[in-house]
Structures are given as C-alpha cells and as structure tokens.
PDB file of N, CA, C and O in Angstrom, chain B, residues numbered from 101:
ATOM      1  N   UNK B 101     137.718 105.825 126.984  1.00  0.00           N
ATOM      2  CA  UNK B 101     136.833 106.959 126.804  1.00  0.00           C
ATOM      3  C   UNK B 101     135.835 106.627 125.705  1.00  0.00           C
ATOM      4  O   UNK B 101     136.228 106.135 124.648  1.00  0.00           O
ATOM      5  N   UNK B 102     134.566 106.881 125.931  1.00  0.00           N
ATOM      6  CA  UNK B 102     133.551 106.512 124.928  1.00  0.00           C
ATOM      7  C   UNK B 102     133.713 107.336 123.646  1.00  0.00           C
ATOM      8  O   UNK B 102     134.114 108.499 123.672  1.00  0.00           O
ATOM      9  N   UNK B 103     133.388 106.691 122.537  1.00  0.00           N
ATOM     10  CA  UNK B 103     133.418 107.381 121.251  1.00  0.00           C
ATOM     11  C   UNK B 103     132.037 107.979 120.990  1.00  0.00           C
ATOM     12  O   UNK B 103     131.013 107.325 121.187  1.00  0.00           O
ATOM     13  N   UNK B 104     132.031 109.215 120.549  1.00  0.00           N
ATOM     14  CA  UNK B 104     130.791 109.906 120.230  1.00  0.00           C
ATOM     15  C   UNK B 104     130.937 110.451 118.818  1.00  0.00           C
ATOM     16  O   UNK B 104     131.876 111.188 118.516  1.00  0.00           O
ATOM     17  N   UNK B 105     129.988 110.076 117.953  1.00  0.00           N
ATOM     18  CA  UNK B 105     130.047 110.558 116.575  1.00  0.00           C
ATOM     19  C   UNK B 105     128.693 111.113 116.159  1.00  0.00           C
ATOM     20  O   UNK B 105     127.660 110.678 116.667  1.00  0.00           O
ATOM     21  N   UNK B 106     128.693 112.078 115.230  1.00  0.00           N
ATOM     22  CA  UNK B 106     127.415 112.615 114.743  1.00  0.00           C
ATOM     23  C   UNK B 106     126.735 111.629 113.801  1.00  0.00           C
ATOM     24  O   UNK B 106     127.397 110.804 113.172  1.00  0.00           O
ATOM     25  N   UNK B 107     125.432 111.717 113.711  1.00  0.00           N
ATOM     26  CA  UNK B 107     124.643 110.788 112.908  1.00  0.00           C
ATOM     27  C   UNK B 107     125.037 110.832 111.435  1.00  0.00           C
ATOM     28  O   UNK B 107     124.929 109.819 110.745  1.00  0.00           O
ATOM     29  N   UNK B 108     125.485 111.964 110.947  1.00  0.00           N
ATOM     30  CA  UNK B 108     125.868 112.067 109.534  1.00  0.00           C
ATOM     31  C   UNK B 108     127.040 111.142 109.199  1.00  0.00           C
ATOM     32  O   UNK B 108     127.205 110.765 108.039  1.00  0.00           O
ATOM     33  N   UNK B 109     127.852 110.773 110.184  1.00  0.00           N
ATOM     34  CA  UNK B 109     128.986 109.873 109.950  1.00  0.00           C
ATOM     35  C   UNK B 109     128.560 108.427 109.730  1.00  0.00           C
ATOM     36  O   UNK B 109     129.387 107.596 109.355  1.00  0.00           O
ATOM     37  N   UNK B 110     127.288 108.111 109.953  1.00  0.00           N
ATOM     38  CA  UNK B 110     126.826 106.735 109.746  1.00  0.00           C
ATOM     39  C   UNK B 110     126.882 106.338 108.272  1.00  0.00           C
ATOM     40  O   UNK B 110     126.735 105.161 107.945  1.00  0.00           O
ATOM     41  N   UNK B 111     127.090 107.299 107.389  1.00  0.00           N
ATOM     42  CA  UNK B 111     127.238 106.993 105.968  1.00  0.00           C
ATOM     43  C   UNK B 111     128.507 106.177 105.724  1.00  0.00           C
ATOM     44  O   UNK B 111     128.606 105.450 104.735  1.00  0.00           O
ATOM     45  N   UNK B 112     129.453 106.300 106.610  1.00  0.00           N
ATOM     46  CA  UNK B 112     130.737 105.592 106.488  1.00  0.00           C
ATOM     47  C   UNK B 112     130.614 104.221 107.151  1.00  0.00           C
ATOM     48  O   UNK B 112     131.237 103.963 108.182  1.00  0.00           O
ATOM     49  N   UNK B 113     129.815 103.355 106.558  1.00  0.00           N
ATOM     50  CA  UNK B 113     129.467 102.083 107.204  1.00  0.00           C
ATOM     51  C   UNK B 113     130.674 101.198 107.510  1.00  0.00           C
ATOM     52  O   UNK B 113     130.742 100.601 108.584  1.00  0.00           O
ATOM     53  N   UNK B 114     131.612 101.108 106.596  1.00  0.00           N
ATOM     54  CA  UNK B 114     132.786 100.249 106.838  1.00  0.00           C
ATOM     55  C   UNK B 114     133.611 100.769 107.999  1.00  0.00           C
ATOM     56  O   UNK B 114     134.087  99.986 108.821  1.00  0.00           O
ATOM     57  N   UNK B 115     133.785 102.082 108.075  1.00  0.00           N
ATOM     58  CA  UNK B 115     134.558 102.670 109.160  1.00  0.00           C
ATOM     59  C   UNK B 115     133.843 102.476 110.500  1.00  0.00           C
ATOM     60  O   UNK B 115     134.479 102.177 111.511  1.00  0.00           O
ATOM     61  N   UNK B 116     132.537 102.647 110.499  1.00  0.00           N
ATOM     62  CA  UNK B 116     131.747 102.479 111.730  1.00  0.00           C
ATOM     63  C   UNK B 116     131.839 101.033 112.200  1.00  0.00           C
ATOM     64  O   UNK B 116     132.028 100.770 113.387  1.00  0.00           O
ATOM     65  N   UNK B 117     131.705 100.097 111.263  1.00  0.00           N
ATOM     66  CA  UNK B 117     131.797  98.678 111.616  1.00  0.00           C
ATOM     67  C   UNK B 117     133.159  98.368 112.226  1.00  0.00           C
ATOM     68  O   UNK B 117     133.246  97.667 113.235  1.00  0.00           O
ATOM     69  N   UNK B 118     134.213  98.885 111.619  1.00  0.00           N
ATOM     70  CA  UNK B 118     135.556  98.654 112.142  1.00  0.00           C
ATOM     71  C   UNK B 118     135.706  99.254 113.539  1.00  0.00           C
ATOM     72  O   UNK B 118     136.297  98.627 114.418  1.00  0.00           O
ATOM     73  N   UNK B 119     135.179 100.458 113.753  1.00  0.00           N
ATOM     74  CA  UNK B 119     135.245 101.083 115.076  1.00  0.00           C
ATOM     75  C   UNK B 119     134.523 100.236 116.111  1.00  0.00           C
ATOM     76  O   UNK B 119     135.002 100.073 117.233  1.00  0.00           O
ATOM     77  N   UNK B 120     133.365  99.695 115.733  1.00  0.00           N
ATOM     78  CA  UNK B 120     132.591  98.862 116.666  1.00  0.00           C
ATOM     79  C   UNK B 120     133.374  97.621 117.077  1.00  0.00           C
ATOM     80  O   UNK B 120     133.357  97.232 118.245  1.00  0.00           O
ATOM     81  N   UNK B 121     134.050  97.006 116.133  1.00  0.00           N
ATOM     82  CA  UNK B 121     134.781  95.777 116.425  1.00  0.00           C
ATOM     83  C   UNK B 121     136.083  96.036 117.175  1.00  0.00           C
ATOM     84  O   UNK B 121     136.569  95.156 117.885  1.00  0.00           O
ATOM     85  N   UNK B 122     136.651  97.222 117.030  1.00  0.00           N
ATOM     86  CA  UNK B 122     137.894  97.551 117.716  1.00  0.00           C
ATOM     87  C   UNK B 122     137.662  98.104 119.113  1.00  0.00           C
ATOM     88  O   UNK B 122     138.558  98.060 119.956  1.00  0.00           O
ATOM     89  N   UNK B 123     136.472  98.621 119.362  1.00  0.00           N
ATOM     90  CA  UNK B 123     136.188  99.290 120.624  1.00  0.00           C
ATOM     91  C   UNK B 123     135.672  98.308 121.672  1.00  0.00           C
ATOM     92  O   UNK B 123     134.943  97.368 121.356  1.00  0.00           O
ATOM     93  N   UNK B 124     136.063  98.542 122.925  1.00  0.00           N
ATOM     94  CA  UNK B 124     135.541  97.748 124.036  1.00  0.00           C
ATOM     95  C   UNK B 124     134.325  98.408 124.659  1.00  0.00           C
ATOM     96  O   UNK B 124     133.795  97.925 125.659  1.00  0.00           O
ATOM     97  N   UNK B 125     133.882  99.508 124.074  1.00  0.00           N
ATOM     98  CA  UNK B 125     132.734 100.249 124.588  1.00  0.00           C
ATOM     99  C   UNK B 125     131.776 100.537 123.438  1.00  0.00           C
ATOM    100  O   UNK B 125     132.176 100.519 122.273  1.00  0.00           O
ATOM    101  N   UNK B 126     130.528 100.797 123.758  1.00  0.00           N
ATOM    102  CA  UNK B 126     129.580 101.188 122.708  1.00  0.00           C
ATOM    103  C   UNK B 126     129.965 102.546 122.110  1.00  0.00           C
ATOM    104  O   UNK B 126     130.695 103.326 122.720  1.00  0.00           O
ATOM    105  N   UNK B 127     129.464 102.801 120.921  1.00  0.00           N
ATOM    106  CA  UNK B 127     129.681 104.082 120.253  1.00  0.00           C
ATOM    107  C   UNK B 127     128.367 104.851 120.322  1.00  0.00           C
ATOM    108  O   UNK B 127     127.309 104.340 119.955  1.00  0.00           O
ATOM    109  N   UNK B 128     128.458 106.080 120.796  1.00  0.00           N
ATOM    110  CA  UNK B 128     127.271 106.912 120.960  1.00  0.00           C
ATOM    111  C   UNK B 128     127.088 107.793 119.731  1.00  0.00           C
ATOM    112  O   UNK B 128     128.033 108.431 119.265  1.00  0.00           O
ATOM    113  N   UNK B 129     125.874 107.822 119.216  1.00  0.00           N
ATOM    114  CA  UNK B 129     125.540 108.606 118.029  1.00  0.00           C
ATOM    115  C   UNK B 129     124.712 109.808 118.478  1.00  0.00           C
ATOM    116  O   UNK B 129     123.739 109.667 119.219  1.00  0.00           O
ATOM    117  N   UNK B 130     125.116 110.990 118.016  1.00  0.00           N
ATOM    118  CA  UNK B 130     124.383 112.200 118.364  1.00  0.00           C
ATOM    119  C   UNK B 130     123.608 112.728 117.155  1.00  0.00           C
ATOM    120  O   UNK B 130     123.993 112.515 116.005  1.00  0.00           O
ATOM    121  N   UNK B 131     122.527 113.408 117.444  1.00  0.00           N
ATOM    122  CA  UNK B 131     121.709 114.055 116.412  1.00  0.00           C
ATOM    123  C   UNK B 131     121.408 115.457 116.916  1.00  0.00           C
ATOM    124  O   UNK B 131     120.808 115.627 117.977  1.00  0.00           O
ATOM    125  N   UNK B 132     121.818 116.448 116.164  1.00  0.00           N
ATOM    126  CA  UNK B 132     121.654 117.851 116.557  1.00  0.00           C
ATOM    127  C   UNK B 132     122.283 118.122 117.928  1.00  0.00           C
ATOM    128  O   UNK B 132     121.761 118.913 118.714  1.00  0.00           O
ATOM    129  N   UNK B 133     123.402 117.460 118.203  1.00  0.00           N
ATOM    130  CA  UNK B 133     124.131 117.690 119.439  1.00  0.00           C
ATOM    131  C   UNK B 133     123.625 116.934 120.651  1.00  0.00           C
ATOM    132  O   UNK B 133     124.169 117.091 121.744  1.00  0.00           O
ATOM    133  N   UNK B 134     122.594 116.115 120.482  1.00  0.00           N
ATOM    134  CA  UNK B 134     122.024 115.358 121.599  1.00  0.00           C
ATOM    135  C   UNK B 134     122.174 113.858 121.345  1.00  0.00           C
ATOM    136  O   UNK B 134     122.181 113.415 120.197  1.00  0.00           O
ATOM    137  N   UNK B 135     122.291 113.090 122.411  1.00  0.00           N
ATOM    138  CA  UNK B 135     122.375 111.645 122.283  1.00  0.00           C
ATOM    139  C   UNK B 135     121.145 111.093 121.594  1.00  0.00           C
ATOM    140  O   UNK B 135     120.021 111.472 121.923  1.00  0.00           O
ATOM    141  N   UNK B 136     121.352 110.192 120.632  1.00  0.00           N
ATOM    142  CA  UNK B 136     120.239 109.639 119.869  1.00  0.00           C
ATOM    143  C   UNK B 136     120.244 108.113 119.849  1.00  0.00           C
ATOM    144  O   UNK B 136     119.200 107.484 120.026  1.00  0.00           O
ATOM    145  N   UNK B 137     121.432 107.508 119.630  1.00  0.00           N
ATOM    146  CA  UNK B 137     121.514 106.057 119.512  1.00  0.00           C
ATOM    147  C   UNK B 137     122.829 105.556 120.096  1.00  0.00           C
ATOM    148  O   UNK B 137     123.748 106.333 120.358  1.00  0.00           O
ATOM    149  N   UNK B 138     122.899 104.254 120.292  1.00  0.00           N
ATOM    150  CA  UNK B 138     124.123 103.591 120.721  1.00  0.00           C
ATOM    151  C   UNK B 138     124.297 102.375 119.826  1.00  0.00           C
ATOM    152  O   UNK B 138     123.346 101.627 119.597  1.00  0.00           O
ATOM    153  N   UNK B 139     125.519 102.172 119.316  1.00  0.00           N
ATOM    154  CA  UNK B 139     125.781 100.987 118.497  1.00  0.00           C
ATOM    155  C   UNK B 139     126.991 100.250 119.055  1.00  0.00           C
ATOM    156  O   UNK B 139     127.869 100.843 119.681  1.00  0.00           O
ATOM    157  N   UNK B 140     127.014  98.935 118.811  1.00  0.00           N
ATOM    158  CA  UNK B 140     128.122  98.100 119.277  1.00  0.00           C
ATOM    159  C   UNK B 140     128.179  96.848 118.424  1.00  0.00           C
ATOM    160  O   UNK B 140     127.248  96.547 117.677  1.00  0.00           O
ATOM    161  N   UNK B 141     129.274  96.126 118.541  1.00  0.00           N
ATOM    162  CA  UNK B 141     129.418  94.876 117.799  1.00  0.00           C
ATOM    163  C   UNK B 141     128.496  93.812 118.391  1.00  0.00           C
ATOM    164  O   UNK B 141     128.051  93.929 119.533  1.00  0.00           O
ATOM    165  N   UNK B 142     128.217  92.784 117.608  1.00  0.00           N
ATOM    166  CA  UNK B 142     127.382  91.683 118.092  1.00  0.00           C
ATOM    167  C   UNK B 142     128.047  90.984 119.275  1.00  0.00           C
ATOM    168  O   UNK B 142     127.376  90.595 120.231  1.00  0.00           O
ATOM    169  N   UNK B 143     129.374  90.828 119.205  1.00  0.00           N
ATOM    170  CA  UNK B 143     130.096  90.169 120.291  1.00  0.00           C
ATOM    171  C   UNK B 143     129.911  90.937 121.598  1.00  0.00           C
ATOM    172  O   UNK B 143     129.637  90.345 122.642  1.00  0.00           O
ATOM    173  N   UNK B 144     130.063  92.265 121.531  1.00  0.00           N
ATOM    174  CA  UNK B 144     129.903  93.072 122.730  1.00  0.00           C
ATOM    175  C   UNK B 144     128.452  93.010 123.232  1.00  0.00           C
ATOM    176  O   UNK B 144     128.210  92.943 124.437  1.00  0.00           O
ATOM    177  N   UNK B 145     127.498  93.033 122.304  1.00  0.00           N
ATOM    178  CA  UNK B 145     126.091  92.952 122.686  1.00  0.00           C
ATOM    179  C   UNK B 145     125.816  91.650 123.430  1.00  0.00           C
ATOM    180  O   UNK B 145     125.163  91.657 124.474  1.00  0.00           O
ATOM    181  N   UNK B 146     126.310  90.536 122.902  1.00  0.00           N
ATOM    182  CA  UNK B 146     126.098  89.240 123.556  1.00  0.00           C
ATOM    183  C   UNK B 146     126.729  89.212 124.940  1.00  0.00           C
ATOM    184  O   UNK B 146     126.142  88.674 125.878  1.00  0.00           O
ATOM    185  N   UNK B 147     127.936  89.794 125.076  1.00  0.00           N
ATOM    186  CA  UNK B 147     128.590  89.840 126.380  1.00  0.00           C
ATOM    187  C   UNK B 147     127.777  90.683 127.368  1.00  0.00           C
ATOM    188  O   UNK B 147     127.617  90.304 128.528  1.00  0.00           O
ATOM    189  N   UNK B 148     127.270  91.817 126.905  1.00  0.00           N
ATOM    190  CA  UNK B 148     126.467  92.696 127.770  1.00  0.00           C
ATOM    191  C   UNK B 148     125.183  91.989 128.194  1.00  0.00           C
ATOM    192  O   UNK B 148     124.776  92.088 129.351  1.00  0.00           O
ATOM    193  N   UNK B 149     124.543  91.279 127.270  1.00  0.00           N
ATOM    194  CA  UNK B 149     123.306  90.572 127.598  1.00  0.00           C
ATOM    195  C   UNK B 149     123.582  89.432 128.576  1.00  0.00           C
ATOM    196  O   UNK B 149     122.779  89.184 129.476  1.00  0.00           O
ATOM    197  N   UNK B 150     124.706  88.737 128.411  1.00  0.00           N
ATOM    198  CA  UNK B 150     125.075  87.666 129.333  1.00  0.00           C
ATOM    199  C   UNK B 150     125.265  88.220 130.741  1.00  0.00           C
ATOM    200  O   UNK B 150     124.753  87.661 131.711  1.00  0.00           O
ATOM    201  N   UNK B 151     126.009  89.332 130.846  1.00  0.00           N
ATOM    202  CA  UNK B 151     126.259  89.933 132.158  1.00  0.00           C
ATOM    203  C   UNK B 151     124.965  90.467 132.774  1.00  0.00           C
ATOM    204  O   UNK B 151     124.752  90.341 133.980  1.00  0.00           O
ATOM    205  N   UNK B 152     124.114  91.053 131.959  1.00  0.00           N
ATOM    206  CA  UNK B 152     122.833  91.549 132.455  1.00  0.00           C
ATOM    207  C   UNK B 152     121.996  90.409 133.034  1.00  0.00           C
ATOM    208  O   UNK B 152     121.386  90.552 134.094  1.00  0.00           O
ATOM    209  N   UNK B 153     121.973  89.281 132.331  1.00  0.00           N
ATOM    210  CA  UNK B 153     121.235  88.112 132.803  1.00  0.00           C
ATOM    211  C   UNK B 153     121.831  87.580 134.106  1.00  0.00           C
ATOM    212  O   UNK B 153     121.102  87.201 135.022  1.00  0.00           O
ATOM    213  N   UNK B 154     123.154  87.557 134.180  1.00  0.00           N
ATOM    214  CA  UNK B 154     123.821  87.079 135.403  1.00  0.00           C
ATOM    215  C   UNK B 154     123.490  87.983 136.588  1.00  0.00           C
ATOM    216  O   UNK B 154     123.198  87.493 137.679  1.00  0.00           O
ATOM    217  N   UNK B 155     123.536  89.300 136.380  1.00  0.00           N
ATOM    218  CA  UNK B 155     123.209  90.236 137.463  1.00  0.00           C
ATOM    219  C   UNK B 155     121.745  90.098 137.891  1.00  0.00           C
ATOM    220  O   UNK B 155     121.429  90.186 139.077  1.00  0.00           O
ATOM    221  N   UNK B 156     120.859  89.882 136.918  1.00  0.00           N
ATOM    222  CA  UNK B 156     119.430  89.715 137.241  1.00  0.00           C
ATOM    223  C   UNK B 156     119.227  88.460 138.092  1.00  0.00           C
ATOM    224  O   UNK B 156     118.464  88.478 139.058  1.00  0.00           O
ATOM    225  N   UNK B 157     119.907  87.381 137.734  1.00  0.00           N
ATOM    226  CA  UNK B 157     119.786  86.136 138.497  1.00  0.00           C
ATOM    227  C   UNK B 157     120.383  86.277 139.897  1.00  0.00           C
ATOM    228  O   UNK B 157     119.827  85.758 140.865  1.00  0.00           O
ATOM    229  N   UNK B 158     121.509  86.974 140.004  1.00  0.00           N
ATOM    230  CA  UNK B 158     122.110  87.210 141.323  1.00  0.00           C
ATOM    231  C   UNK B 158     121.189  88.050 142.204  1.00  0.00           C
ATOM    232  O   UNK B 158     121.051  87.792 143.400  1.00  0.00           O
ATOM    233  N   UNK B 159     120.572  89.042 141.609  1.00  0.00           N
ATOM    234  CA  UNK B 159     119.648  89.891 142.357  1.00  0.00           C
ATOM    235  C   UNK B 159     118.453  89.077 142.864  1.00  0.00           C
ATOM    236  O   UNK B 159     118.022  89.233 144.006  1.00  0.00           O
ATOM    237  N   UNK B 160     117.929  88.209 141.997  1.00  0.00           N
ATOM    238  CA  UNK B 160     116.808  87.355 142.408  1.00  0.00           C
ATOM    239  C   UNK B 160     117.234  86.409 143.530  1.00  0.00           C
ATOM    240  O   UNK B 160     116.469  86.178 144.466  1.00  0.00           O
ATOM    241  N   UNK B 161     118.439  85.865 143.447  1.00  0.00           N
ATOM    242  CA  UNK B 161     118.937  84.958 144.485  1.00  0.00           C
ATOM    243  C   UNK B 161     119.113  85.696 145.810  1.00  0.00           C
ATOM    244  O   UNK B 161     118.786  85.160 146.869  1.00  0.00           O
ATOM    245  N   UNK B 162     119.632  86.931 145.755  1.00  0.00           N
ATOM    246  CA  UNK B 162     119.793  87.722 146.978  1.00  0.00           C
ATOM    247  C   UNK B 162     118.430  88.020 147.610  1.00  0.00           C
ATOM    248  O   UNK B 162     118.293  87.997 148.833  1.00  0.00           O
ATOM    249  N   UNK B 163     117.450  88.293 146.796  1.00  0.00           N
ATOM    250  CA  UNK B 163     116.092  88.562 147.296  1.00  0.00           C
ATOM    251  C   UNK B 163     115.519  87.313 147.973  1.00  0.00           C
ATOM    252  O   UNK B 163     114.873  87.410 149.016  1.00  0.00           O
ATOM    253  N   UNK B 164     115.758  86.138 147.374  1.00  0.00           N
ATOM    254  CA  UNK B 164     115.289  84.890 147.970  1.00  0.00           C
ATOM    255  C   UNK B 164     115.971  84.636 149.311  1.00  0.00           C
ATOM    256  O   UNK B 164     115.346  84.149 150.254  1.00  0.00           O
ATOM    257  N   UNK B 165     117.257  84.972 149.388  1.00  0.00           N
ATOM    258  CA  UNK B 165     117.961  84.819 150.666  1.00  0.00           C
ATOM    259  C   UNK B 165     117.358  85.731 151.727  1.00  0.00           C
ATOM    260  O   UNK B 165     117.166  85.307 152.867  1.00  0.00           O
ATOM    261  N   UNK B 166     117.056  86.976 151.370  1.00  0.00           N
ATOM    262  CA  UNK B 166     116.467  87.917 152.323  1.00  0.00           C
ATOM    263  C   UNK B 166     115.107  87.438 152.816  1.00  0.00           C
ATOM    264  O   UNK B 166     114.746  87.643 153.975  1.00  0.00           O
ATOM    265  N   UNK B 167     114.360  86.798 151.922  1.00  0.00           N
ATOM    266  CA  UNK B 167     113.026  86.321 152.269  1.00  0.00           C
ATOM    267  C   UNK B 167     113.057  84.958 152.952  1.00  0.00           C
ATOM    268  O   UNK B 167     112.017  84.439 153.358  1.00  0.00           O
ATOM    269  N   UNK B 168     114.236  84.386 153.078  1.00  0.00           N
ATOM    270  CA  UNK B 168     114.361  83.088 153.741  1.00  0.00           C
ATOM    271  C   UNK B 168     113.923  81.925 152.876  1.00  0.00           C
ATOM    272  O   UNK B 168     113.642  80.842 153.390  1.00  0.00           O
ATOM    273  N   UNK B 169     113.860  82.129 151.586  1.00  0.00           N
ATOM    274  CA  UNK B 169     113.443  81.064 150.662  1.00  0.00           C
ATOM    275  C   UNK B 169     114.665  80.255 150.230  1.00  0.00           C
ATOM    276  O   UNK B 169     115.088  80.305 149.075  1.00  0.00           O
ATOM    277  N   UNK B 170     115.216  79.517 151.179  1.00  0.00           N
ATOM    278  CA  UNK B 170     116.375  78.683 150.886  1.00  0.00           C
ATOM    279  C   UNK B 170     116.061  77.241 151.235  1.00  0.00           C
ATOM    280  O   UNK B 170     115.152  76.958 152.015  1.00  0.00           O
ATOM    281  N   UNK B 171     116.820  76.342 150.652  1.00  0.00           N
ATOM    282  CA  UNK B 171     116.650  74.920 150.919  1.00  0.00           C
ATOM    283  C   UNK B 171     117.923  74.370 151.534  1.00  0.00           C
ATOM    284  O   UNK B 171     119.021  74.856 151.261  1.00  0.00           O
ATOM    285  N   UNK B 172     117.766  73.364 152.354  1.00  0.00           N
ATOM    286  CA  UNK B 172     118.899  72.668 152.937  1.00  0.00           C
ATOM    287  C   UNK B 172     119.559  71.828 151.852  1.00  0.00           C
ATOM    288  O   UNK B 172     118.883  71.058 151.170  1.00  0.00           O
ATOM    289  N   UNK B 173     120.867  71.966 151.686  1.00  0.00           N
ATOM    290  CA  UNK B 173     121.591  71.256 150.628  1.00  0.00           C
ATOM    291  C   UNK B 173     121.469  69.743 150.774  1.00  0.00           C
ATOM    292  O   UNK B 173     121.218  69.046 149.791  1.00  0.00           O
ATOM    293  N   UNK B 174     121.642  69.230 151.988  1.00  0.00           N
ATOM    294  CA  UNK B 174     121.566  67.780 152.187  1.00  0.00           C
ATOM    295  C   UNK B 174     120.172  67.253 151.845  1.00  0.00           C
ATOM    296  O   UNK B 174     120.033  66.211 151.205  1.00  0.00           O
ATOM    297  N   UNK B 175     119.157  67.973 152.274  1.00  0.00           N
ATOM    298  CA  UNK B 175     117.787  67.555 151.979  1.00  0.00           C
ATOM    299  C   UNK B 175     117.482  67.611 150.490  1.00  0.00           C
ATOM    300  O   UNK B 175     116.801  66.735 149.956  1.00  0.00           O
ATOM    301  N   UNK B 176     117.979  68.623 149.834  1.00  0.00           N
ATOM    302  CA  UNK B 176     117.763  68.763 148.389  1.00  0.00           C
ATOM    303  C   UNK B 176     118.428  67.630 147.630  1.00  0.00           C
ATOM    304  O   UNK B 176     117.821  67.032 146.741  1.00  0.00           O
ATOM    305  N   UNK B 177     119.689  67.328 147.980  1.00  0.00           N
ATOM    306  CA  UNK B 177     120.394  66.233 147.314  1.00  0.00           C
ATOM    307  C   UNK B 177     119.720  64.892 147.570  1.00  0.00           C
ATOM    308  O   UNK B 177     119.635  64.049 146.677  1.00  0.00           O
ATOM    309  N   UNK B 178     119.244  64.700 148.790  1.00  0.00           N
ATOM    310  CA  UNK B 178     118.547  63.459 149.120  1.00  0.00           C
ATOM    311  C   UNK B 178     117.291  63.321 148.261  1.00  0.00           C
ATOM    312  O   UNK B 178     117.013  62.241 147.740  1.00  0.00           O
ATOM    313  N   UNK B 179     116.533  64.406 148.112  1.00  0.00           N
ATOM    314  CA  UNK B 179     115.328  64.380 147.289  1.00  0.00           C
ATOM    315  C   UNK B 179     115.626  64.091 145.844  1.00  0.00           C
ATOM    316  O   UNK B 179     114.884  63.348 145.203  1.00  0.00           O
ATOM    317  N   UNK B 180     116.689  64.655 145.308  1.00  0.00           N
ATOM    318  CA  UNK B 180     117.088  64.397 143.916  1.00  0.00           C
ATOM    319  C   UNK B 180     117.502  62.951 143.738  1.00  0.00           C
ATOM    320  O   UNK B 180     117.134  62.309 142.754  1.00  0.00           O
ATOM    321  N   UNK B 181     118.279  62.432 144.702  1.00  0.00           N
ATOM    322  CA  UNK B 181     118.713  61.033 144.605  1.00  0.00           C
ATOM    323  C   UNK B 181     117.527  60.078 144.636  1.00  0.00           C
ATOM    324  O   UNK B 181     117.497  59.093 143.898  1.00  0.00           O
ATOM    325  N   UNK B 182     116.544  60.373 145.497  1.00  0.00           N
ATOM    326  CA  UNK B 182     115.362  59.510 145.579  1.00  0.00           C
ATOM    327  C   UNK B 182     114.529  59.607 144.296  1.00  0.00           C
ATOM    328  O   UNK B 182     114.020  58.601 143.802  1.00  0.00           O
ATOM    329  N   UNK B 183     114.400  60.807 143.771  1.00  0.00           N
ATOM    330  CA  UNK B 183     113.580  61.001 142.571  1.00  0.00           C
ATOM    331  C   UNK B 183     114.186  60.276 141.369  1.00  0.00           C
ATOM    332  O   UNK B 183     113.458  59.675 140.579  1.00  0.00           O
ATOM    333  N   UNK B 184     115.496  60.326 141.228  1.00  0.00           N
ATOM    334  CA  UNK B 184     116.151  59.749 140.054  1.00  0.00           C
ATOM    335  C   UNK B 184     116.852  58.424 140.356  1.00  0.00           C
ATOM    336  O   UNK B 184     117.582  57.905 139.512  1.00  0.00           O
ATOM    337  N   UNK B 185     116.636  57.878 141.546  1.00  0.00           N
ATOM    338  CA  UNK B 185     117.218  56.592 141.927  1.00  0.00           C
ATOM    339  C   UNK B 185     118.735  56.560 141.708  1.00  0.00           C
ATOM    340  O   UNK B 185     119.270  55.642 141.087  1.00  0.00           O
ATOM    341  N   UNK B 186     119.398  57.566 142.226  1.00  0.00           N
ATOM    342  CA  UNK B 186     120.854  57.659 142.057  1.00  0.00           C
ATOM    343  C   UNK B 186     121.531  57.269 143.348  1.00  0.00           C
ATOM    344  O   UNK B 186     122.760  57.277 143.428  1.00  0.00           O
TER     345      UNK B 186
END
C-alpha cells in the first residue's frame, strides 16, 4: 500500500530517508490534502528508469514489427561477418 504523508512531515529528513529506503514504492507527499510530490530512493529511481527504458525499446521494436521493418537474421550476420572479416 502506498505511503502518503503531508508536506509538513518533510522536516523529519532522517525518517523520510529511512522510509524511502525501506519502501518498495514511492512515497506520495500531499499539500493541503492534494497530491503534490513523489519521492523515492535513488536505487528505486534507477530501477524505474531502467524499466521505463526497456518498455520504450520494446514498444519501438513492436512498432517496427508491425511496419515490417525487420531484417533476415542470416543476411544480417553475413553482412556483419563480411564487414569485420570474421
């Protein structure tokens, strides 16, 4: 379940940092009862960015498949071998 804390609690920096590192989800910060910010540990941020990049690349690959922009594996390997004399 996501953690939601009011913005005034950000004064407790050590506690917030510990919560970020212990949580597997981002922490949502509210201001006047409305969502205002999201915070997370650097490790979680890097993992989220990695997954986002992977999903973006998969989406681009699926689009290329739909458009028929594919190459024959044997032909591609042959071209690489000829280019690099392997």
